N, C-alpha and C positions, 0 to 999 in steps of 0.2 A: 438190894439186887433188882427189885421191881422198878425202882426209880431209875436206875441206870439203864435198864432194858427199855423203858419208855422213852428215854432220851434218844436211843438209837432208832426206835421204831417210828417216832413222830418227827424225825428229821426232815421228811418230805410228806406231802399230802397223800401220795399214793401208798406210802407205807402204813399210814394210819388207816386207809380204806381196807387194807388187806385183813386187818383184824387177826393177826397171827396168834394162834393159841398153842404155844409150845411150852413144855414143862422145863423147869430148871433142872440142870444136871445134878444128880445127887453128889454132894460133896464127899460122902463117905463110901463111894464105890471102891471096892477092893482092887488091888493091883492086878490080880489074875483076871478079873472081869474086864478091866480096862484093856489088858493086852489082847484079849480075844475079840474085842469089838472091831468090826471093819470100819475104817475111816469113812465118814459120810461122803457121798458123791454130790457135787453140785453140777447143775446143768446150766450152761451159759445161754444167753439170748441167741447166739449164733448156732445153737444146736450142739456145740462141742461139750466136752466133759472136763471138769476141773475138780481136783480134790479140795474139800473145804479146809484141810490141813495143809494148805500150800506153803505155810511157813514152818513146815516140819523141821527144816534145817535149823530153825531157831532153838528147837528142843535139844537138850543133852541129857545124858543119864544122870539121875539124881541118886544120891545115897538115901536109902530108906532106913528109918529107925525102927527098932523093935521095941514094943511096949508089952508089959505083962498083961494077961487077961484074967478074968475072974476064975477061969478054969485052971489057972496055973501055967498056961502056955503063953506064947507070945504071938503078936500080930504085927504085920508090917503096915505102916501108914506113910503117906506122902508128906513131905515138908509143906508148911503153910504157903510158901512162895509158889510152889508148883500148883497147888490148888487154885490160887488166885489167877495164875496164867491160864489154867483150864477154863475157869469161869469167863475170863476175858475173851478167849478164843470162841467160846460158845456164843457169847453175845455178838461178836463180830460175824459169826456164821449166820445167826438169825437175821441180823441187819442186812447182810448181803442177799439172803434168801428173800426177804421182804421186797427188796428193790428189784430182784429178778422177776418175781411174780407181778409186781406193779408194772414193770416194763412190758411184760408179755400181754397183760390185760389192756394197757393203754395203746401200745404201738403195734402189737401183733394181733389185736382183737381176739385173743384166745378167750373162749367162754369158760374161764376158771371161776369156781365158786369163791365167795368172799373169804372163807377160811381154807383156802387151798394150801396144800403142802407140796413137798418135793415129789411125792408120788403122783399127784395130779399133773405136775409139769411133765414128768417122764411119760405118763400115759397119753397126754395130749400130743407130745412129739411123736410117740410111737404110732398113734392113730393117723397123724398127718402123713407119716411115711408109708401108710397102707397096712399097718399091723392091726390085729384084732386084740383089744384089751377088754377082758370081761370084768364085771363089777368086783369079783373076788381077787382081781389082780392077775389072773391067768393070762399070759400073753403068748401069741403064736402068729406066724405069718398067715396072711389071707390066702385064699385058694390060688389067686393069680400069681402070688409069689412062691407058694409052696410047690408049684408044678415045675419050677426051674431046677436044674441040677446044680449041685455045689461045685464050683470050680476047684480043680486040683490045687492043693497046697494052700488053700485059704481057710483059715479057722475063724469061727465066729467068736466074737468078744461079748461078754455079758457084763452088765453093771449091776451092782447090788443097791437096792434102795435102803433107806434108813429104817424101814419097817422091820419088826421083830422076825417076820417070816423069811426075810432075805430073799424075796421073790426075784428071780433073774428076769431081766428085761433085755431083749435082744437089741444090741446097738445098731442104729440105722444110719445111713449116710447123712451127711450134713445137708440140710435143706433150708430154703428161705421160709420165713413165716408166711403162711398163706391166709391168715385173716380169720374170718368167722368160723369156717368149718374145718373139720378134720378131713380125712381122705376117704374115698370110696373103699370099701373092703374088697369088692370085686367089681367087674364091669356092670353087674346088675344088682349089687347089694349096697345099701347105704344106710347110715344111721341118722337119726334126727338130732338136731342141735338147736337150741333156742337162742336167738339173738335178734333183738328188736321185734320180738313176737312174730317171727316168721319161721317157716319150716325150711331148714337148710340142709341139704344132703352134703356128703363129703365129696372130695375132688373126684372128677370123672377119670376113669382109667384111660380115656383118650386124651387127657390133658397132660401132655409131655412138655411142660413149659420150659422155656429156656432158662428160667430162674433156677430150676433144678440142675440143668446141665451146667450152668455157670458156677455152681458150687462144687463141682466134681473135683477141681484141682485140690481143694483142701482135703477131700477124702483121700485122693491118691497119695498126696504127700504124707499123710499120717498112716498109710497102710490100712485103711479102714475096711470094714466088711462090705464087699460089693455084691455078693451073690444074691442078696435079697432084693436088689433093685432091678426091675425088669429092663431098665434103661442101661444097666451096666453088665449085661450078660455076655460080654465079649471075651476075647482072649486076654489073659493076664500074664505079664512078664515081670521080671524083677531086675532093677538096675540100682546098684548101690543100696541094696536092702529096701528099696522103695518099689511099691507095686505100680506098674504102668498098665493101664487098662485101655484096650482098644475098643472104643465105644461104637457099637453098631447103631443102626436105625432102631426106633422103638419096635419091640417084638410084636408080632401079629397077635391080636387078642381074640378071644372067643367071641362069637356073635350070638346075640339074643334072637330067638325065634319070635317074629312078630306076626306069625300066622294066627288069624282069629282075633287080632287086636282091633280096636275101633278104626273106622275108615277116616283118614285125614286127607281131604282134597289137596292136590298138588297143582300149583300154577307156575308158570314160567314168565319172568319179567322180560318184556321185549326190549331191544336195543334203544338207547336214548334218542338216537337220530332216525328212528323209523319214520317220523314225519319231519319234513324240512320246514324252513322258515316261511315258505309260501303255503304251508298247510297242504302239502302234497305227499302222498305215500311214496317212499323211495323203494325201488326194486320190488314191486309187488310180486313178480314171478318167483324170485328167490325166497321171499317171505312165505308164499303159498307152499313151496316145496318143504321148507322147514316146519311149518305148522302141520302139514300132513304127517311128517315124521313124528311130531309130538302126539298127534292124534292116534297114531298107530300103536303107541305104548300106553294109551289111556290116560294121558295127562288131562286134567280136568279143564284147564283153561289157561289164559294168559293175562298178564297185568300190563297196562300201558299208561304212560303219563299224558295227560291232557294239559299242555303248557299254556298258561295265561299269556306268556310273551309271544306265542304264535297265534292263538285264536283271537285275542283282542289287541292285536299288535299296534294298530295305527290310529284308532280313535275310540273314545269311550262308547261302550255298548254296541260296537260293530263287530260281530262275531263271525268267524270263518271256520266252519266245522268240516269242510269238504274231505280232507285227507282222512279224518277219523271216521267219516261215514263209509268210505271205501274199506278201511281196515275192519270195521265192525261187521260189515257185510261178509267179508271173507271168513271171519270167525264164526258167524252164524252158519254159513254153508258147510263148514267143517265141524259143526256141532261142538265148538269150544266156547266155554263161558268166559266172561270178561270181568276183571277187576280194574276199575278205572280210578286214577289218581288225579284229583284236582290240584295241580301243581302251581301254587302262587309264588314260587321262588324262581330265581334264575338258575340255569344249569351251566357249569363251567367253573373251574378254579378249585373244586373239591376232589378228593381221592375218588378215582373211578369215573370221573366225568371226561368223556372223549368228544363232546360237542359243546358248543357255546350257544345258549339260548337266554338272552337277557330278559329283563322285565319289559312290558310294553313301552313303545317309544314315547307315548304321551305321558306315561308315569315318569320316565327318565327326564323329560322336559320339566315337569313340575319339580323333580328333585334338584335340578340345576338352580332353580330360583329359591327353593325351600329345602335344603339338604336335611333338615330335621325330620323329614318323613322317613329317614332311614335310621337304623340303629347306629349309635355313636359310642365310642369308647372314651376313656378319661382324657386322652390326648386330643380328642376332637376328630378322630378318623372315622369316616362314614363307611358303612357296609351296605352296598346297594343290592345285596343278595335277596332281601325281602323287606317288606315295609315294617316300620316300628309299630309295636303294639300300642304306643302312645297315641296313634291317630285312629284307633279303632272307632272312636266316637267323635272325631274331629273332621269337619267338612272341608278338607283341603284337597280333595281329588276331583276337581271340576264340579264342586257342589255336592259331592257324595263323600260319605265316610268310608273308611277301609272295609268295614264289615258289610256295608251296603254294596260295595263293588264286588266283594266275594259272593254275596247272595245273588246279585244279578247274573253273575257268571254261571253259578250253579243252576239257577232257575232256567237260563237259556239252554244249558246242556240237557236238563231234564225234559224240556219241551221238544228239543230237536231230536232226541233219541227215545221218544216215548215208546215206540214199537219194540225196542230192545229191552226196555224195562218190562213191558207187558208180557213178552215172550220168555222172560226169565234169563235172557242172554247175559245181561249185566247183573252179576250176583253180589257185587260189593262196590261201594264208593269210599275211597280213602281221601280224606280232606287234609290238604296241606296246611300246617299250622305254624311254620317257621322255616328256618334254613334247612335245606335238604328235605323239606316237607315234614320235618320232625318238630314236635312240641318242645322247644328249647330256645334259649338265647344263642345268637351266633358268637359264642364266647371264645372260640378257638379258630379264627379264620386264618387259613394259610396265606392268603393274600396280604395280611398285615404282619407276617413274619412268625406266626405261631409254629412251633415244632414240638412234637411229642417228646417228653411228657409235661410240657408247661401247664401251669394251672389255669391259663387263660385270663381274661379280664371281664369285669362287669360291663354290661352294655346298656346303660341307663342314662346317658348324658345328652340325649336330644332334649330339646326344650319341652316337649310334651310329657315325657316320662319324668323329667325333673319337676315339672309343675304338679304331677301326680304325687311325687315323693314329698313335695312341700305341703300339700294338703294332708297327707298322712302324718307328717311330723307335727303340724299344727293341731290336728285332732288328738295327738298323743300328749300335747302340751310341751313339746321340746322342739322349738323351731330350729335350733342350731343342729338338729339331726337331719335337716333337709339337704343332705349331701351324700355323695358316695364315699366309700372308704378311701383314705389317703395313704394307707400303708399296706395295700393288697398286692404290691409288686407289679410286674408287667406280664406279658403273654407267656414268657418262657421262664418265669420264676418257679422255684420249688417252694412248697409250703413252709419249710423251716427257715427260708430266707426272708420271709415277710412277717411283719408284726401282726397282721390280721389272721393269717391261716396257721401260724405255728401253734404248737401245743400250748394251751393256756392263752392263746392270742385273743385279739379283740372280737373275733367272730362269736365268741361265747360271752361277751360282755353285754351290758344293757343296750348300748347303741347297736352293736353287732347283731343281736337277736332281733331288734326292731327292724333294722335294714333288711336282713335276710328274710324275715317274715313278709315284709312288703314286696321285696323283689320276687319271691316265689309265688306270692298271691297274684301278682300281675300276670304271671304265666298261666295260672289256673283260670283267672278271669277271662283272659283272651281265648283260651280253649272253650270255655263255657259259652261265650258270646257267639263264636263262629259255629260251633256244633249245634247250638240251638236253632240257628238259621238253616244249617244243613238238614236238620230233621224236618223243617218245613218244606225244603225244596225236594227232598227225597223220601217222601213218606213210604212206609212199607218196604224200604230197601235197607239192607245191612250197611251200616256206616262204620268206618274204622279211623283211628288216629294213630299216627306213628310215634313211638317213643324211642328216644335215643339211649343207647347204653354207653356210659362213660366210666370205665372201670379204673382208670389211673388215679392214684392217690386214694383208692377206696379203703386201704388199710391204715390210713392216718385218722386222727381224731376229727379233723375238720372236714374231710372229703372235699378238698378245695376245688377240684375240677367240676364236681357236681354243683357246688355252690354257685360258681360263676355261670354255669349253664342254666340255673334257675331251680335246681332241686335242693331244697333245704334238708339234706340227708346226713347231717353230722352224726357223730357216734351216739348221741343221746336223743335222736329223733328218727322217725320214719318219714323220709322225704317224698314218698310215692303214694301214701295213703290218700292225701287230699286230691291228687290227680285222679286216682282210681275212683274215688267217690264222685267226682265230677263226670267221669266217663259213664259210670253206672247210672247217674241221673238222666243221661240222654240215651241210654241203651246202646252205647257205642262200644265196639270191639277195639282192643289195643293191639297194635302191631309192634312187637318188640324184637329187635334184631338179636340173633344168637351170636354173641361176640367171642365166646370162649375159644372157639376153634382157631382163632388167629394166633394162638400161642404155638400151634404147629406149623402154620403157614408163613409166618413172618419171623424174621430174625430180630425179635424184640425181647429185651431182657425185662420182663415184667417185675422182677424183684427191685430193679432200680427205681421204678415209679410206684412201688408198693401197690401194684394193681391186683385186683381179684375179680376177673370176669365171671368166674363161676359163682362167687358169693353175690355179686350184683345181680346176675341173671336170676338166681333163685329168690332173692329178695323181691325183685319186681314181679316175677311170676306169681309168687305167693300173695303179694299185695293185690294183684289182679284177681286171683282166684278167691281170696278171702272176701273180696267185694262182689263176687259173682260176675266179674267182667270176662267175657270170652277173650281168648288170646290167639292171635295168629303170629306168624313169625317169618323171617327170611334170613338167609345166610349173609354174613357181613362181607365175606370175600369169596371169590370164585372157588369152587371145590369140585373135583372130578374123581377123586380116589375113594376107595371103599371105606377107609378109616374115617374120612371126613363125613361121608354119608351115614356111617354108623353113629357118629357123634350126634348128628342132627336127629336121627331116629330116637336116640335115647332122650334127647331134649323134648321131642314132640310127644313121646309116649312114656312118661316116667314109670318105672317099674314099681309095682305094689303101692301105688298111690291109694290111700284109703278111700278117696272119693272118686277114683277112676278118672281124674282130670287129665286132659290132653289138649293139644293145639286144635283149634277149630279149622285151621287151614294152614298151608305152608306155601310160600312163594320162593322159587329158586332164582337166584341172581347169577347170571342172566343168560338169555339165548345168544349164542355166539358160534362161530365156526369151530372153535375148540370143543365145545360141547357136542357138536355133531360128528366129531371124529369117532370112528367105530368103537374103539375100546371105551372111551369116555361115555358114549351114548349107551352102550350095553350096561355099564355101571349105573347110569342114571335110570335106565329102565328097571333095573333090579331095585333101586331105591324107591321108585314110584310104586312098585308092587308091594313092597314092605310097608310103605306109608298107607296103602289101601288095605293092609291086613291080609294080604295074600301070601301063600307059601312060595318059597324059592327053592330050587333044587340043589344049589351049591352052597348051602349054609354050612359054615365052619363051626362045628360044635365039638 
């Protein structure tokens, strides 16, 4: 029997990893005991339920023989043929269970222990749906669910585990696999879960992702239990014995009281076109009016981009700061602090860009004769959004290297605005390190046809990065590795469609690990070089670097979209630790965008791309905090409603953090006529007060 069981369990590598420890069924079970045992329940990967005895129709009544016993009575026993069938069914059930557990661990990123059983799976699914599961198996709705009323005519369904206690577990709506973490128990309660050695809370109550909504049709068709989901608290009708649920908007959640919490400064990002191409301030009167309104609600300051393509537009080392001088003077008069971005990339062509600001004209001229100064994909398409990191130390910019050009620009700014530094008006300098000012490769350019949720492409095919790759391959002793992957697909490929990113693909082979190590190290080295010079230019001033959040394909083993962007964050690695260590070395703050709220603002089915914005956000935040790197943040999309602001507050000031960690500042994206509308502005004022730790009168508790 053990030999046959091993044949089932070792049929796949994942099954062997599970180390299932299940006992053989007793061949001598009496008939009465067998009749009283509930059939075991299997939980499918899609969250549905299926009986392990799905082939019950195969069984038929057998005649039982009576044999005399030592006490003179008789006992009934099963024919040998039925015993063999029972053993076969048990082996098949165990093999299926092993595959389910392996699939959940590999594809769903559930943090199941090695010797997990069906109880662990049911508990994980229950926690993901927002239920509380205690160590002894006691299961009950969280407070946020328990406050709802049970719709008339809907009865709850329970499933019985295979444990002797027959503990009832409430059936929950079908949901998509969410990856690393389980779900928040309430708006302010979360449990800890270890994955990649980071602290990961469960899903936020403000996260009403479309992946959950997209699964509702399955629930409705099966007549499932809907009253436990806050998103399904609407009216319920019946058509042909099928429940039809009228889904309302997400219910209004309780608000946490932030009075007395740490003070988090709030800045507002100014419009992209506040300075025109002649370096002149556009509409100064309108700007003064808006800044006075911000000052009246105690906003701490504003953030503004200083565009390389405007200031040094026409000739090397000829800088024009006139418009910025006028802007900074207005901010000083209104007692607003300044966060200034050294923007070494072009503006235009990305989401949210409403103006076009190219790189300096003299840089574009060099690019026409030497296009390898720009990032290049496998097909040879150039991306002129920013300079390739391959020329950081190459004197191809009129006798200067790229890092020298960046340093000269930053030093000129520091000298020109010395009085604003001395007066403390300029509180932070954010150094642009790549496309959109973020430390990443331009792996998903819309101009080259990328569309969400494509994996993107590696951007290492300019002659300078290829030369760097060749040196790394020679040092490793494998010169034939001096190439990019040839099976990584195209911009809009899915991981499973490629030989490089698919499960068990080349990304985890010898060559793949070499290439990804080199590719990600180039990113870290670029940040190290530029930030070391920024520290020289801006002594005694807080410096920040912006980090991009790339959550799509986060719940796959390869994390393909992160790999092409330069973060070697596959399932067996922490791709952000090296970056945080580099930032810590220079005393730099990380600016990480809160991306999770986009699940409410955009009609994007995150389940299709196996995205997990929450899991990624908490991995990055904890990587930073573990390295003692301060964190600032900004919203990824415009938000004006209370629910969005509540989400940002929860992210800025995590509840019950054992170390009291919180954002060091927050930047609101961005100043616009829509923000200045009365209702939106009142909500923003309320948000600022709560960020500052002040009490508000209309708190909903």
